N, C-alpha and C positions, 0 to 999 in steps of 0.2 A: 651516528653518520646515516644522512637517506640516501635514499638508493636513487640513482641519475632517470630521469625520467627526460620523455620527448617532449619539446617545449608546447607540441599540437595537444597531448594527453594533459598536460598538466594546467592548462587552460580550459579543455573543455572540464574537467573538474573543479575549476573555481567558478564555472558558470557563464562564462564567457561569449562561447560560440560552441556549435558542435566542431569535431574536429577537421571535420570537408572545408568548411569554411574557413579554421581557425589558419589553413594550407594554403586559402587564397588569400587572407589576410599579409602571410610570409608572404609570396609574389608579389602583392601587392606593395612592400616593405613598410607595413604598419607595423611591425614586432622586431622589438630592440631588447637584447637580452647586456644585462651589467652595461649598460651607454650605449653599445653598439648595432645597427640595424642587421639582422639577418634576412638572409635571403636561401639559406638551405635546410630543405627539408628535415634533414637527419640531427639536429641539432637536438641537444642531451644538457639537461640541468640539474642543479643540486636545489629541490624549493628550499630547501633550510639556508642556503649558501647567496645564489643564486638570482636578481632583480631584474623580472620581466615587464616590458610597460608595453601596452596597445594603444598606439596615437599620443604615445608622450605619457600616458598615465601609466605610474606602476601598479602593478597587479599584486595586492595583499592574497596571503596564504589565510584560505578561508578554514574553519574551525573544522578538526575531525570530523568525521562520518561516525553516529553513534544508532542503535538499533535497540528497541526496548518494544519483548511482547507485555503487553497488558489484558489483562482481566477486567472488562471493563465491565462494570457492575452495572441494573439498572436504574435510572434514576440522575446520570450525567451522559454530557453530552460529547458527543466525537466532536470534541473543536480545539482547538488550538486558545482562544478567549470567547467571553460572552458579556454581549452588552447589557443580557438583562440579570448578571448576576447567578446564574447556575453553575456548576457544578460542571468540569473540564476536565477531560480525560486527562490532559498531561501532567496535570497539578498531584495525576498518580505516582508522577516520578520526580523523584529529585536529581536535577542537574541545573548546570546555568547555562548549558545551550539551548537555542532555542530548539523547539522541537515540534511535532506536526504528524497528528495521525494519518497513516497510509489508509486512503476513501472512509467509511465509516461505517456503524451501527448505530441507528435511532434510540431513545432516548429509553423505549421500553424495551431492547433489548442489550443483550450482555453476550460476553464472551473474545473473544481470542482480535487481538487489534493491534496492529502492528506501529508502534512511533519512533519515527526517525528524523533527521537533519537531510537527508541524503536524495536531496532534490528529483535527480536523474532514476533513482529506482524507484522514487513514488510514483514519479509520470509512467514508468512501464510498468508497475504492478497495478495499475488504477486505471491503464487502457484494455478496453472489449478484444485489444487486435490478439492480445497475447493469452486470452485464453485461461488464468489461472484460476485453480476449480477452488470454491471456497464450500466447506461443508459447515451447517446447523442442522442442532434435532428442535425439532417443533414439536409445541403440545397445541393440537387443536381440540374444541369443541365442536359435536355437529357429526352426522352421520360420513365415514369418509369410505365412500363404495369406489368399485375398480372403472367407474367411467368416471371420476373426478381425478384420480391419479391419471389417466393417460390424459385427460386435460392437462394436469398439470406441467407432467413431463413434458408433452407435445409443442405449448406454448401457449402462453393467456396474453390474450389482446390486453393489455392497457392502454391510460391516452398517447403516449410518444412511442406505440407502436409495439410490437409483438413479441415475447420474451423467448430469448434461444429453448430449444429444449435442454431438460435439465433432469437430472437424477433424483426421483421421487418413492421412497420407499416408506412400508410401513413395519414400524421397531416393536411396538407395543400399545394394544390395544385395554382401555381400563373402564372401570365404571363411570368414571368423569371425565375422559376425551380419550385421544389418541396420541401419541408420540410418531411421530414423521422425522425422517433423515432429505433432506432437500441438499444433494448437488450442484451449486448451477457456479457459472464464470461472471455473469453481470452484476453490475452494481445501482441499479435504478433505485430509485428511492422508494424505503420502505415495499421493497420488491414483494417478499416473500409476501411481507403482509396482505399485500393487495391481489396476487395471485392467489391466496385460500379466498378470498373474502370474495372473489371473482366465481367460486364456486364453493360458495356459503359455508364458507368454515371460517368460525372466530379463533386466530390466535391467541393462546394465553402466555405462553411463555416460547420464546428465543432465543437459542444458544448458541455461536460459532464456535465452531469445537477444531475446526482447524484454517489454514491459510497456506491454501497448494500443499508442503510434505510436512509444514510445521508444525504438531497437535498443541491442542490446548494443556492437554497435563494434566498434572493435582494444583496447575496453579489457581488458588483462588478469588472469586471476585474483589478488585482494589489490588490485588497483588502485580506486581512486576516482575521482570525478570530480563537480563543485557539476554539479548541473540548469538548464539554461539558463531564461528566465523564458517563453519559448517555450512549452517543453517541460510547465512545471509548468500554466500557465494553458491548457494542451491537457487534461492531465490533468484540473483544474478540472472546463472543460466538459464531457469526457464524463461526469463525475458528477453537473451537475448543481448544480457550485459559481462557474458562469462569472461 
């Protein structure tokens, strides 16, 4: 048996409109439950049994939301389709539901990526307003001076504007290059690569190791796992969907 929920919440979950807009639609007598137009904002329904119509059209219950964490390998694009036959990240998950990546990792990068059919959460997670931190391990060649680190931390002028402040630290120096850690909350196109290029550092390898509080852990490239209820609840809380 389904839990009862307010009509506003049900319609918002189906992507009809925001709850505030739905309240106005109720006031305008545009919504009916089981054939009866409603005017009471407190009406609750059973989504499995009751029929809700907007302007005479029955609203069907959408597919359940699913969430998968993927370790995107190099050479795979962050997309749900490809017109050129490239390998796409959604093919790494076996599901009959239509899912899509939240944000993007460029083709030459690897690491943690969320795949889902939850449009509302996707919108919030990719909106810079919510400042969700993403952590990366980045291997560069070239001399990494304190001056370059400071520039990367305080903001780089890109074509579309200056980058927000970032956390950039040196993890390890080797004969071949240097491992850096970046923590950013933006998602500009190839942002870290372009930031490094601006200070004459070439990115050799880029791995996203966390999204918010969720860590890549021991997930191997190409592998996926379902997100836990706690992980999704935490992400929703961080972007105001608690």
